C-alpha positions as a printed NumPy array, in Angstrom:
array([[-136.729,  146.035,   66.909],
       [-134.427,  148.525,   65.217],
       [-134.234,  149.227,   61.52 ],
       [-130.798,  147.56 ,   61.244],
       [-132.161,  144.289,   62.646],
       [-135.12 ,  144.383,   60.241],
       [-132.815,  145.137,   57.279],
       [-130.435,  142.323,   58.295],
       [-133.295,  139.829,   58.567],
       [-134.642,  140.931,   55.185],
       [-131.217,  140.616,   53.574],
       [-130.786,  137.194,   55.171],
       [-134.122,  136.017,   53.781],
       [-133.183,  137.423,   50.369],
       [-129.845,  135.6  ,   50.467],
       [-131.467,  132.296,   51.47 ],
       [-134.   ,  132.607,   48.645],
       [-131.181,  133.333,   46.165],
       [-129.249,  130.296,   47.391],
       [-132.338,  128.078,   47.115],
       [-132.78 ,  129.204,   43.484],
       [-129.045,  128.718,   42.843],
       [-129.133,  125.141,   44.169],
       [-132.399,  124.232,   42.403],
       [-130.917,  125.438,   39.1  ],
       [-128.126,  122.915,   39.688],
       [-130.452,  119.982,   40.282],
       [-130.859,  120.102,   44.061],
       [-134.255,  119.646,   45.68 ],
       [-134.972,  121.925,   48.63 ],
       [-136.518,  119.929,   51.499],
       [-136.727,  122.689,   54.123],
       [-135.905,  126.33 ,   54.823],
       [-135.174,  127.706,   58.283],
       [-135.74 ,  124.415,   60.113],
       [-135.642,  125.148,   63.831],
       [-135.241,  122.766,   66.727],
       [-133.838,  122.906,   70.246],
       [-130.298,  122.487,   68.889],
       [-130.374,  125.404,   66.488],
       [-131.487,  126.354,   63.   ],
       [-130.708,  124.941,   59.575],
       [-130.838,  127.599,   56.869],
       [-131.549,  125.134,   54.045],
       [-131.912,  121.387,   53.806],
       [-131.463,  120.131,   50.255],
       [-131.042,  116.829,   48.463],
       [-128.579,  116.029,   45.74 ],
       [-129.272,  112.482,   44.611],
       [-129.185,  110.298,   47.717],
       [-127.3  ,  112.86 ,   49.802],
       [-128.995,  115.196,   52.263],
       [-127.156,  118.531,   52.235],
       [-127.358,  120.875,   55.201],
       [-126.593,  124.324,   53.844],
       [-125.381,  127.223,   55.967],
       [-125.961,  130.521,   54.15 ],
       [-123.646,  133.448,   54.93 ],
       [-124.007,  136.876,   53.4  ],
       [-122.396,  140.284,   53.42 ],
       [-123.2  ,  143.44 ,   51.527],
       [-119.614,  143.709,   50.288],
       [-116.443,  141.638,   50.398],
       [-114.489,  144.45 ,   52.087],
       [-114.335,  142.477,   55.359],
       [-113.606,  139.161,   53.659],
       [-115.521,  136.133,   52.484],
       [-118.669,  135.504,   54.525],
       [-117.971,  131.759,   54.565],
       [-115.098,  132.428,   56.967],
       [-117.617,  133.458,   59.627],
       [-118.829,  129.897,   60.241],
       [-117.177,  129.246,   63.586],
       [-116.447,  125.844,   65.057],
       [-119.244,  126.423,   67.599],
       [-121.693,  127.203,   64.766],
       [-120.595,  124.056,   62.928],
       [-121.358,  121.961,   66.036],
       [-124.834,  123.52 ,   66.37 ],
       [-125.55 ,  122.834,   62.682],
       [-124.393,  119.218,   63.052],
       [-126.634,  118.658,   66.1  ],
       [-129.626,  120.235,   64.356],
       [-128.911,  118.146,   61.242],
       [-128.833,  114.909,   63.223],
       [-132.134,  115.907,   64.831],
       [-133.587,  116.615,   61.366],
       [-132.458,  113.237,   60.011],
       [-134.047,  111.32 ,   62.874],
       [-137.216,  113.447,   62.927],
       [-137.755,  112.828,   59.193],
       [-136.8  ,  109.139,   59.191],
       [-133.688,  109.774,   57.085],
       [-131.132,  108.356,   59.506],
       [-129.662,  105.945,   56.939],
       [-128.937,  108.631,   54.342],
       [-125.592,  110.12 ,   53.433],
       [-125.234,  113.699,   54.627],
       [-123.034,  116.648,   53.817],
       [-122.48 ,  120.12 ,   55.261],
       [-122.186,  122.921,   52.724],
       [-121.612,  126.647,   53.108],
       [-122.815,  129.154,   50.534],
       [-121.47 ,  132.722,   50.54 ],
       [-123.557,  135.538,   49.139],
       [-121.899,  138.917,   48.597],
       [-124.142,  141.784,   47.569],
       [-127.881,  142.079,   47.057],
       [-130.386,  141.234,   44.371],
       [-129.461,  140.193,   40.854],
       [-125.914,  141.502,   41.26 ],
       [-125.142,  139.26 ,   44.233],
       [-122.221,  136.875,   43.913],
       [-122.922,  133.306,   45.094],
       [-120.181,  130.812,   45.968],
       [-121.067,  127.232,   46.932],
       [-118.608,  125.275,   49.069],
       [-119.754,  121.626,   49.153],
       [-118.551,  119.56 ,   52.106],
       [-117.26 ,  122.707,   53.856],
       [-117.064,  120.928,   57.21 ],
       [-117.8  ,  117.505,   58.62 ],
       [-119.813,  116.013,   61.448],
       [-116.767,  114.971,   63.479],
       [-117.482,  116.052,   67.005]])
């Protein structure tokens, strides 16, 4: 694996950890990180009250190429929805309200800018 792939994975992990801290500071409870199933991966699964929030984390080093949240394609949304439905059933949460959030992280470390977009897309398939 090349250095760029290792750096990207490290930056992704850093961004997900920053988002988890960001959400916890706002009263969310993190249920899972990097949940994988046959339908795809969920970056973060969090709870806010009775709502289960499936959080897609997007990051870029700079905003030169635009907001990272704009990179969540329709195909990616469908994979997240399928993985989320699998998660709900696998964890006996099928009666709970759910929401799909996107969090953009621009930059690295303490200087990173974090933007939370609650209800960024819906489960309509």
